[in-house]
C-alpha positions, 0 to 999 in steps of 0.5 A: 578508501573513501565512501562515495556520496549517494544522492538520495533525492532526485528530480523527475528530470534526473530520473528521466535522463535516459529517456524513460519516464519515471514511475512513482510508487507509493509504498504504504497506503490505506483505503477502505470501502465507501461507507466504512465507519470513522476509525476513531470517531473522527478520521475517515479513511479514503476509498480506493477511488479517492486514493487513485484520483489523488495519485492521478493528480500527483502523477503516482502510478501505483500504490501498495495497499496495506490492511490497517491493523495496529494498536493505534486504530482498531478498524479490522480489515481482512486480507481478502478485502485488500485483495478485492480492492486491488483486483478492482484497481486495474493493477494500480494498487498492489496488495500487501497482506498481514499474517499474524503468526499467533493466529495461525494454527500450527501444522505438523510436517508430514512424516517421511 
């Protein structure tokens, strides 16, 4: 049995051939509120408004906003901050929140 070849890159015209406009979603974006300090003394992250203006220029409908938590850059950001920025985006930013299992207190299951 031969495996069919899958095309992994389509043009907008190919995506819209059924008459429906294509929707582009950025699945990984970071943003911080205005006035946030530079991450490493050099890098200034975009604000949500700056991200959305860039999306408008590139015809990107929505983006998945993630908190920046990692060993490369230490600039803590809460899940609540992500949720608030998404709530203010008119539905264009989709929240993706982090949960670090080691930071959550264990809860026992109720006895039955």
